[in-house]
Every structure is written in structure tokens, then in C-alpha cells.
Residue frames as qw, qx, qy, qz and C-alpha x, y, z in Angstrom:
[[0.000, 0.883, 0.469, 0.000, 0.00, 0.00, 0.00],
 [0.313, 0.511, -0.055, 0.799, 0.84, 3.67, 0.11],
 [0.435, -0.634, -0.483, 0.419, 1.10, 5.20, 3.56],
 [0.238, 0.572, 0.070, 0.782, 0.89, 8.95, 4.00],
 [0.415, -0.578, -0.464, 0.527, 1.06, 11.56, 6.75],
 [0.115, 0.767, 0.162, 0.611, 0.11, 15.24, 6.88],
 [0.477, -0.037, -0.530, 0.701, 1.98, 17.03, 9.68],
 [0.010, -0.394, -0.389, 0.833, -0.36, 19.99, 10.21],
 [0.419, 0.737, 0.420, -0.325, -3.18, 22.08, 8.73],
 [0.144, 0.771, -0.379, -0.491, -0.62, 23.76, 6.45],
 [0.059, -0.312, 0.894, 0.316, 0.27, 20.33, 5.07],
 [0.520, -0.045, -0.574, -0.631, -3.34, 19.42, 4.37],
 [0.151, -0.127, -0.919, 0.340, -4.24, 17.66, 7.63],
 [0.396, -0.468, -0.406, -0.678, -7.97, 17.66, 8.27],
 [0.738, -0.569, -0.361, -0.020, -7.76, 16.44, 11.89],
 [0.184, -0.877, 0.351, -0.272, -5.89, 17.92, 14.87],
 [0.780, -0.415, 0.468, 0.016, -4.63, 14.53, 16.04],
 [0.153, 0.600, -0.710, -0.335, -1.77, 12.80, 14.28],
 [0.826, 0.068, 0.540, -0.146, -2.32, 9.62, 12.34],
 [0.097, -0.289, 0.771, 0.559, -0.96, 7.70, 9.36],
 [0.733, 0.376, 0.200, -0.530, -3.31, 6.83, 6.55],
 [0.416, -0.152, 0.836, 0.324, -3.17, 3.93, 4.12],
 [0.637, 0.461, -0.190, -0.588, -4.21, 3.81, 0.48],
 [0.778, -0.083, 0.622, 0.010, -4.52, 0.10, -0.22],
 [0.439, 0.611, -0.513, -0.414, -2.78, -1.14, -3.34],
 [0.990, 0.054, 0.099, -0.081, -2.71, -4.65, -4.77],
 [0.692, -0.395, 0.433, 0.422, 0.62, -6.40, -5.18],
 [0.577, 0.326, 0.518, 0.540, 0.45, -5.90, -8.95],
 [0.113, 0.938, 0.282, 0.165, -0.54, -2.21, -8.73],
 [0.411, 0.419, -0.234, 0.775, 1.84, 0.74, -8.70],
 [0.311, -0.392, -0.592, 0.632, 1.94, 2.51, -5.34],
 [0.120, 0.782, 0.284, -0.542, 0.88, 5.86, -6.84],
 [0.609, 0.763, 0.194, 0.093, 0.79, 7.76, -10.17],
 [0.164, 0.916, -0.340, 0.134, 4.05, 9.59, -9.32],
 [0.891, -0.371, 0.233, 0.117, 5.93, 6.48, -8.13],
 [0.795, 0.359, 0.089, 0.480, 8.42, 6.63, -11.00],
 [0.118, 0.856, -0.125, 0.488, 9.24, 10.26, -10.14],
 [0.611, -0.713, 0.293, -0.181, 9.98, 9.33, -6.52],
 [0.941, -0.056, 0.221, 0.251, 12.03, 6.34, -7.70],
 [0.602, 0.618, -0.003, 0.506, 14.05, 8.61, -10.01],
 [0.181, -0.869, 0.238, -0.395, 14.76, 11.00, -7.10],
 [0.855, -0.456, 0.248, 0.002, 15.98, 8.04, -5.10],
 [0.870, 0.114, 0.250, 0.409, 18.51, 7.15, -7.79],
 [0.383, 0.854, 0.068, 0.345, 19.40, 10.68, -8.95],
 [0.626, -0.359, -0.095, 0.685, 22.67, 12.42, -8.24],
 [0.259, 0.516, 0.282, 0.766, 21.75, 15.49, -10.30],
 [0.034, -0.107, -0.345, 0.932, 21.15, 18.90, -8.75],
 [0.207, 0.623, 0.701, -0.277, 17.54, 19.88, -8.16],
 [0.236, 0.253, 0.447, 0.825, 16.07, 21.93, -10.98],
 [0.279, -0.566, -0.298, -0.716, 13.00, 23.44, -9.32],
 [0.336, -0.446, 0.418, -0.716, 11.42, 24.30, -5.98],
 [0.913, -0.159, -0.018, -0.376, 9.48, 21.03, -5.76],
 [0.865, 0.218, -0.392, 0.225, 12.56, 18.88, -6.31],
 [0.292, 0.452, -0.513, 0.669, 14.66, 20.87, -3.85],
 [0.440, -0.336, 0.421, -0.719, 12.02, 20.41, -1.12],
 [0.950, -0.030, -0.085, -0.299, 11.42, 16.69, -1.71],
 [0.105, -0.571, 0.805, -0.119, 13.67, 14.17, 0.02],
 [0.934, 0.056, -0.173, -0.307, 13.53, 10.46, -0.81],
 [0.160, -0.533, 0.824, -0.106, 15.34, 7.56, 0.84],
 [0.646, 0.058, -0.716, -0.259, 15.24, 3.85, 0.24],
 [0.737, -0.444, 0.306, -0.407, 13.87, 1.48, 2.85],
 [0.409, 0.409, -0.815, 0.028, 16.41, -1.24, 3.46],
 [0.874, -0.326, -0.257, -0.254, 15.29, -4.48, 5.00],
 [0.092, 0.550, -0.717, 0.419, 17.13, -5.23, 8.22],
 [0.255, -0.142, -0.936, 0.197, 14.83, -7.96, 9.49],
 [0.032, -0.597, -0.639, 0.484, 12.57, -5.81, 11.66],
 [0.242, 0.619, 0.478, 0.574, 10.50, -3.65, 9.30],
 [0.263, -0.928, -0.263, 0.007, 9.69, -1.11, 12.03],
 [0.553, -0.576, 0.192, 0.570, 13.40, -0.43, 12.57],
 [0.454, 0.200, 0.509, 0.703, 13.92, 0.02, 8.81],
 [0.027, 0.804, 0.462, 0.374, 11.05, 2.51, 8.64],
 [0.422, -0.870, -0.112, 0.228, 12.26, 4.45, 11.68],
 [0.573, -0.313, 0.319, 0.687, 15.79, 4.70, 10.23],
 [0.309, 0.458, 0.519, 0.652, 14.37, 6.01, 6.94],
 [0.179, -0.900, -0.369, -0.147, 12.24, 8.55, 8.83],
 [0.521, -0.729, 0.047, 0.442, 15.20, 9.77, 10.90],
 [0.522, -0.023, 0.426, 0.739, 17.30, 10.12, 7.74],
 [0.145, 0.675, 0.503, 0.520, 14.57, 12.20, 6.08],
 [0.338, -0.908, -0.226, 0.098, 14.24, 14.48, 9.11],
 [0.564, -0.515, 0.228, 0.604, 17.99, 15.04, 9.02],
 [0.438, 0.216, 0.524, 0.698, 18.20, 15.59, 5.23],
 [0.028, 0.750, 0.498, 0.433, 15.28, 18.04, 5.22],
 [0.201, 0.245, -0.317, 0.894, 16.47, 20.10, 8.19],
 [0.487, -0.592, -0.431, -0.476, 13.20, 19.66, 10.08],
 [0.453, -0.720, 0.306, -0.428, 14.97, 19.46, 13.42],
 [0.184, 0.335, -0.890, 0.249, 16.34, 16.99, 15.91],
 [0.653, -0.321, -0.603, -0.327, 14.00, 14.16, 16.89],
 [0.622, -0.296, -0.605, 0.400, 15.43, 13.84, 20.39],
 [0.292, -0.196, -0.283, 0.892, 15.57, 17.55, 21.19],
 [0.195, -0.069, -0.199, -0.958, 12.95, 19.57, 19.30],
 [0.353, 0.258, 0.728, -0.529, 9.34, 19.51, 20.49],
 [0.627, 0.638, 0.373, -0.245, 7.98, 20.23, 17.02],
 [0.690, 0.252, 0.383, 0.560, 9.30, 20.28, 13.44],
 [0.209, -0.403, 0.096, 0.886, 10.74, 23.44, 11.88],
 [0.297, 0.173, -0.433, -0.833, 8.33, 23.25, 8.92],
 [0.804, 0.197, 0.311, -0.467, 5.07, 21.70, 7.80],
 [0.080, 0.398, -0.846, -0.344, 5.64, 18.53, 5.82],
 [0.903, 0.101, -0.005, -0.418, 4.09, 15.47, 4.23],
 [0.273, -0.389, 0.874, 0.105, 5.40, 11.92, 4.25],
 [0.854, 0.278, -0.161, -0.410, 4.62, 9.32, 1.63],
 [0.330, -0.454, 0.828, -0.013, 5.82, 5.74, 2.07],
 [0.827, 0.251, -0.346, -0.366, 5.70, 2.84, -0.36],
 [0.981, -0.189, -0.012, 0.038, 7.14, -0.63, 0.03],
 [0.834, 0.045, 0.001, 0.550, 10.69, 0.40, -0.90],
 [0.313, 0.316, -0.058, 0.894, 11.01, 4.19, -0.51],
 [0.224, -0.763, -0.504, 0.338, 9.91, 6.96, 1.82],
 [0.301, 0.476, 0.170, 0.809, 9.59, 10.62, 0.82],
 [0.226, -0.672, -0.426, 0.562, 9.28, 13.82, 2.82],
 [0.266, 0.592, 0.329, 0.686, 8.08, 17.07, 1.24],
 [0.210, -0.381, -0.349, 0.830, 8.60, 20.41, 3.04],
 [0.085, 0.609, 0.573, 0.542, 5.83, 22.91, 2.39],
 [0.109, -0.066, -0.280, 0.951, 4.51, 26.34, 3.28],
 [0.452, 0.053, -0.043, -0.889, 0.90, 26.48, 2.07],
 [0.489, 0.172, 0.806, -0.286, -2.24, 24.36, 2.36],
 [0.554, 0.663, 0.471, -0.176, -4.01, 25.71, -0.73],
 [0.152, -0.357, 0.461, 0.798, -3.21, 26.69, -4.29],
 [0.265, 0.052, -0.566, -0.779, -5.58, 27.69, -7.08],
 [0.713, -0.156, 0.002, -0.684, -8.56, 26.45, -5.06],
 [0.826, 0.036, -0.562, -0.006, -7.05, 23.00, -4.43],
 [0.584, -0.662, 0.398, -0.250, -6.56, 21.80, -0.85],
 [0.723, 0.424, -0.543, 0.043, -3.48, 19.61, -1.23],
 [0.714, -0.574, 0.382, -0.121, -2.33, 16.98, 1.25],
 [0.401, -0.450, 0.755, 0.258, 0.26, 14.19, 0.87],
 [0.658, 0.345, 0.666, 0.068, -1.87, 12.41, -1.72],
 [0.397, 0.894, 0.006, -0.207, -1.51, 15.42, -4.02],
 [0.058, -0.737, 0.640, 0.210, 2.23, 14.79, -4.17],
 [0.524, -0.063, 0.847, 0.065, 1.51, 11.11, -4.85],
 [0.020, 0.000, -0.687, -0.726, -0.53, 12.18, -7.88],
 [0.130, -0.572, -0.805, -0.087, -4.08, 12.26, -6.49],
 [0.021, -0.031, 0.117, -0.992, -5.72, 15.69, -6.55],
 [0.050, 0.594, 0.785, -0.169, -9.25, 16.36, -5.32],
 [0.035, 0.207, 0.254, 0.944, -11.05, 19.08, -7.23],
 [0.070, 0.588, 0.673, -0.443, -14.02, 21.05, -5.92],
 [0.287, 0.853, 0.406, 0.155, -16.11, 23.85, -7.42],
 [0.195, -0.947, 0.127, 0.223, -13.47, 26.29, -6.13],
 [0.678, -0.273, 0.490, 0.475, -10.60, 24.49, -7.92],
 [0.307, 0.756, -0.263, -0.515, -9.07, 26.20, -10.96],
 [0.851, 0.145, 0.489, 0.123, -9.14, 23.29, -13.41],
 [0.558, 0.823, 0.002, 0.109, -8.04, 25.60, -16.23],
 [0.173, -0.840, 0.514, -0.012, -4.76, 26.24, -14.36],
 [0.704, -0.222, 0.671, 0.072, -4.07, 22.49, -14.37],
 [0.751, 0.533, 0.378, 0.101, -4.94, 22.22, -18.08],
 [0.342, 0.925, -0.117, 0.116, -2.81, 25.25, -19.03],
 [0.095, -0.760, 0.621, -0.167, 0.17, 24.42, -16.82],
 [0.640, 0.078, -0.765, 0.012, 0.38, 21.07, -15.08],
 [0.741, -0.613, -0.261, -0.087, -0.34, 19.50, -11.71],
 [0.736, -0.075, -0.218, 0.637, 3.38, 19.81, -10.95],
 [0.131, 0.463, -0.012, 0.876, 3.12, 23.63, -11.19],
 [0.587, -0.639, -0.203, -0.453, 0.36, 23.45, -8.59],
 [0.866, -0.371, -0.224, 0.251, 2.59, 21.41, -6.28],
 [0.556, 0.234, -0.134, 0.786, 5.55, 23.76, -6.81],
 [0.146, -0.658, -0.083, -0.734, 3.39, 26.61, -5.48],
 [0.697, -0.636, -0.092, -0.319, 2.91, 25.04, -2.02],
 [0.869, -0.113, -0.254, 0.410, 6.41, 23.85, -1.13],
 [0.479, -0.735, -0.050, 0.477, 8.93, 25.77, 0.99]]
């Protein structure tokens, strides 16, 4: 499946309490529409070319026997790479963020805004799932791209 987390209202959280959410995926299904993009960031050594890339951090999940330890190590690495703070010392993160986790990678996206062009975007937006309402500017998506929408809400 595809696990995701929204750290605060700014990151698209709809509840005050913290919780992980799961989007079930079959074994034969891709984890999300943007899975290849996240996989390419995992393998890339190139410099970031835009605001979205420079605020997205992706690490591989290595199996060490205990899956929970592997996930925690990946999370700690992302917190360090993104500059969100020190897990043992800081009482809250330095920025709003989203986490997306598939079977073999975990991504963290730093962000500054909840909304753009009438779209309320949470972690699933970065995974490639956007929810449109009557207030959403569909023409912006058609004229530009969903990626331009995402670039508008990152740090």
C-alpha cells in the first residue's frame, strides 16, 4: 500500500490529532501515479532543478529484518536531510511537511501552504491524487500542469 502523513493544517491535515493513513494497493498495482518520479529522485545524483525537487527528500527502505526499525531509520534520515529538526531535542518540526511511504522508498516534502488555485493539497496530491471542488481552478491544471500546482505550495 501507500502510507501517508500530513503534519499539520498547512500540510493538508484535516484532523488535529496525528495519524498515518493507508491507500490500499494490490501487489500488482503501482503505489501511486508519481511512483516513477519518486524512484528517479531516489537514484538521482543530479542537482535539483525546481522548488518542488529541492524540497522533496527520498530515501530507500532497506530491509534489516525488523520492518519497524527500517522505517524508523528512513524517517530519521529524512528528518535530518530536510532540516526539520532533531527528533530527540525539538518539540515540534521546523516546517510543515508530508510523508509518503511505499514498500521500498519513503519521501518527505517540506511545504509552506495548504491551498493553491482552489485545491486543498495533502500528501496524496504529491503522490498524484488531486481532489477538485467547485473552487478548484481546473483551467490552471490544463494550461500548466499538476506539478506547477505542487511547486506553489512547497517551501
